C-alpha positions in Angstrom: 11.9 6.2 -14.6 9.4 6.0 -17.5 6.6 3.5 -16.1 4.6 3.7 -12.8 4.3 0.8 -10.8 0.4 -0.4 -10.7 -0.6 -0.9 -7.0 -4.8 -1.6 -5.6 -5.9 -1.2 -1.9 -9.0 -2.8 -0.7 -11.9 -0.3 -0.2 -15.5 -0.9 1.9 -19.0 -0.4 -0.1 -22.5 -1.0 1.8 -22.6 -4.5 -0.3 -19.0 -5.4 0.5 -15.6 -5.1 -1.1 -14.1 -3.6 -4.2 -10.4 -3.0 -5.3 -9.0 0.7 -6.0 -5.8 0.7 -8.2 -3.3 3.7 -8.3 0.0 4.2 -10.1 2.7 5.5 -8.2 5.9 7.0 -9.5 9.2 7.6 -7.7 11.2 5.7 -4.6 8.4 3.8 -2.5 9.8 5.0 0.7 9.8 9.3 0.4 7.3 10.7 3.0 6.8 13.7 0.6 3.7 12.6 -1.2 1.7 14.4 -4.6 -1.4 12.4 -4.6 -2.8 13.6 -8.4 -7.2 12.7 -8.6 -8.4 12.9 -12.0 -11.9 14.0 -13.5 -15.1 12.4 -13.9 -14.4 10.1 -16.7 -10.6 9.7 -16.7 -8.3 7.8 -14.7 -5.0 8.1 -13.1 -2.6 7.9 -16.1 -4.1 11.5 -16.9 -0.9 12.9 -14.6 2.2 10.7 -16.4 3.9 13.9 -17.5 3.0 15.6 -14.1 4.5 12.9 -12.1 7.1 12.7 -14.1 8.6 16.2 -13.9 7.8 16.0 -9.7 8.6 11.9 -8.9 12.4 13.1 -8.2 10.4 15.5 -5.2 7.5 13.1 -4.1 6.4 9.7 -4.0 3.9 10.5 -6.2 0.6 8.5 -6.3 -2.4 8.6 -8.8 -5.4 6.7 -8.3 -8.0 5.2 -10.2 -10.9 6.2 -8.8 -13.3 3.0 -8.4 -15.8 2.6 -12.0 -12.3 4.0 -13.7 -9.3 2.4 -15.1 -7.7 -0.5 -14.0 -10.4 0.0 -10.1 -13.7 -2.7 -9.8 -16.6 -1.3 -10.7 -19.5 -0.7 -8.3 -22.4 -2.9 -7.5 -25.0 0.0 -7.1 -24.1 2.4 -9.3 -26.0 5.3 -7.0 -22.3 5.0 -5.3 -20.3 6.8 -7.7 -20.5 10.1 -5.6 -18.1 12.2 -3.5 -19.0 10.8 -0.3 -17.5 7.6 -0.8 -14.6 8.5 -3.2 -13.6 10.5 0.1 -13.3 7.3 2.2 -11.6 5.2 -0.3 -9.6 8.4 -0.4 -8.7 7.7 3.4 -8.3 4.4 2.8 -5.4 4.9 0.2 -3.7 7.5 2.9 -3.7 4.9 5.7 -2.6 2.5 3.0 0.2 5.0 1.8 1.2 5.5 5.9 1.0 9.6 4.3 0.3 11.5 7.7 0.7 14.6 5.1 0.3 15.3 1.6 -0.5 17.7 -1.6 -2.8 16.9 -3.3 -3.6 18.2 -7.2 -7.6 17.4 -8.6 -8.9 17.4 -11.7 -12.5 18.5 -11.4 -14.4 15.5 -10.1 -10.8 14.7 -8.1 -10.8 18.7 -6.8 -14.3 18.1 -5.4 -12.9 15.0 -3.6 -10.0 17.4 -2.5 -11.6 20.2 -1.1 -14.1 18.1 1.1 -10.8 16.4 2.5 -9.2 19.7 2.6 -11.8 21.2 4.7 -12.3 18.0 7.5 -10.5 18.8 10.7 -7.1 17.1 11.8 -6.9 17.1 7.4 -4.1 15.6 6.0 -3.6 18.2 2.8 -0.9 20.6 3.3 -1.5 22.5 -0.3 -4.1 21.7 -2.5 -4.3 22.2 -6.3 -7.8 22.2 -7.8 -8.1 21.9 -11.7 -10.9 24.1 -12.9 -13.2 23.3 -10.9 -14.7 25.4 -7.4 -17.8 25.4 -4.8 -19.9 26.6 -7.9 -20.4 24.7 -11.0 -22.6 26.0 -14.0 -24.9 23.3 -14.6 -24.5 23.8 -18.6 -21.8 22.3 -18.6 -23.2 19.5 -16.0 -25.7 19.0 -18.8 -22.8 19.4 -21.7 -21.0 16.8 -19.7 -23.9 14.5 -19.1 -24.5 14.1 -22.8 -22.0 12.1 -23.9 -21.4 10.5 -20.2 -21.7 6.3 -19.6 -22.6 6.9 -24.0 -22.6 3.0 -25.4 -20.3 3.4 -27.6 -17.5 1.7 -29.2 -15.1 1.7 -32.2 -13.1 -0.3 -34.7 -9.6 1.1 -34.2 -7.5 3.0 -31.6 -7.3 6.3 -33.8 -10.9 6.2 -34.6 -11.9 6.2 -31.1 -8.7 8.7 -29.7 -10.2 10.9 -32.6 -13.7 10.8 -30.9 -12.6 11.2 -27.4 -11.0 14.2 -28.5 -13.8 16.2 -29.8 -15.4 15.6 -26.1 -12.6 16.8 -25.0 -11.4 19.5 -26.8 -11.2 21.8 -23.6 -8.1 20.3 -22.7 -6.3 22.5 -24.9 -4.0 22.4 -27.9 -1.8 19.1 -27.9 0.0 17.5 -30.3 -1.2 13.9 -31.5 1.7 12.3 -29.7 0.7 13.8 -26.8 -3.7 13.4 -27.5 -2.8 9.6 -27.9 -0.3 8.8 -24.7 -3.2 11.2 -22.8 -5.9 8.9 -24.2 -3.8 5.2 -24.9 -4.6 4.6 -20.8 -8.2 5.7 -21.1 -9.0 3.1 -23.9 -9.7 -0.8 -23.9 -10.4 -3.7 -26.6 -13.2 -5.5 -25.8 -13.7 -9.1 -26.2 -14.8 -8.4 -30.0 -11.5 -6.4 -30.2 -13.4 -3.3 -30.3 -12.6 0.0 -28.7 -14.4 1.3 -25.7 -13.4 3.9 -22.7 -12.2 2.1 -19.3 -15.4 3.4 -17.6 -18.3 1.6 -15.8 -21.0 3.5 -17.5 -23.2 3.6 -14.6 -21.1 6.8 -13.3 -23.7 8.3 -15.3 -26.7 7.4 -13.3 -26.1 9.8 -10.3 -24.6 12.7 -12.7 -28.1 12.8 -14.2 -29.9 12.4 -11.9 -28.6 16.1 -10.6 -31.0 19.2 -10.4 -30.4 22.5 -10.8 -32.1 22.5 -7.3 -30.2 19.6 -6.1 -27.0 21.7 -7.3 -27.7 25.1 -5.7 -28.1 22.8 -2.8 -24.5 21.1 -3.5 -23.1 24.8 -4.3 -24.2 26.2 -0.6 -23.0 23.5 1.1 -19.2 23.6 -0.9 -19.0 27.5 -0.2 -19.1 25.8 3.6 -16.0 23.9 3.0 -14.3 26.7 1.2 -14.5 28.8 3.8 -12.9 25.8 5.8 -9.5 25.0 4.3 -7.3 27.1 5.5 -4.0 25.3 3.9 -2.2 27.1 0.1 -4.4 26.5 -2.7 -4.3 27.1 -5.9 -6.8 27.1 -8.6 -5.8 26.5 -12.3 -9.1 27.3 -14.9 -9.0 26.8 -18.5 -9.5 30.9 -19.8 -13.0 29.8 -21.8 -14.3 26.8 -19.3 -17.7 26.5 -19.0 -17.7 25.1 -15.7 -15.4 27.0 -13.7 -16.7 30.8 -14.1 -14.0 33.8 -14.1 -16.4 35.0 -11.2 -16.4 31.5 -9.1 -12.6 31.6 -9.3 -12.3 35.8 -8.5 -14.4 34.5 -5.5 -12.2 31.7 -4.9 -9.5 34.3 -4.4 -11.6 36.9 -2.4 -12.3 34.2 0.3 -11.5 31.0 2.3 -8.1 30.3 1.5 -7.7 32.8 -0.8 -6.5 30.9 -3.4 -4.2 32.2 -5.8 -5.9 31.7 -9.5 -4.1 31.0 -12.8 -6.2 31.3 -16.1 -4.6 29.6 -19.3 -5.7 31.1 -22.7 -7.1 29.0 -25.1 -8.2 26.3 -23.0 -11.4 25.0 -21.1 -12.9 22.5 -19.4 -10.1 21.3 -18.0 -6.4 22.0 -18.6 -4.2 18.8 -19.5 -1.8 19.0 -17.0 0.3 17.9 -20.4 2.0 21.3 -21.9 5.3 22.5 -19.8 3.9 25.7 -18.8 1.3 24.1 -16.8 3.4 21.6 -15.1 5.9 24.7 -13.6 2.8 26.5 -12.7 2.4 23.3 -10.3 5.5 22.1 -9.7 6.6 26.0 -8.9 3.4 26.0 -6.2 4.1 22.9 -4.8 8.1 23.4 -4.1 7.7 27.0 -3.0 
């Protein structure tokens, strides 16, 4: 199967309802479900390569978190926060009729997975966190905040892809073909024919309201969540990541679920899960 199926599910927000899109690979009746959730500004097609490798084993579901990709935008941008995303994912799992799932989360998607895995009677049976953990380096948040939500458009796809690549160097070395395949679903053309990123600029508002003090308070709660997780857990880290430090990754291996930690050289935040070696590490863990 070369292309996924696009579906939608209705979710609740304080102002009404919104539709969350999700991309589905593999047999729709496969009881084994793998959910893959993307990072802050990205969308579900980031996992195409991983999904193609795993859809013979799983029904692979890759949502566009609300405000991104093919999903609706929220009427109140302050709703772009992990508790809201968690509620949407519970709604999605009910639609899928999935009693247990395996979960791969990149950055923000990993935080959502941590929150879900820490809940009593969580449906998550195996958890992969891609370059994220309970402690997030504030300097990385400041770096990301400088480009999130910027009202930039470009004349051509190639120009847009190159500009996005410059702020995504942490994804690691990819060929031009690989980068274009990863980036095309991330971009769209506006009514004037100019290219722009496929997310609501409003996602930047709650992100930019984060202070070092609020981040520290959130970290304490995140470690409490981490210590409640009991399922087998794999942590992937870009060896040059500025968001997940080596010290934090080591601590994640020593407490809570005592995660297995794998680092990839020549990669920052976050491993793209496109290269074969990265896909193999995730696949071997999930299928173990």
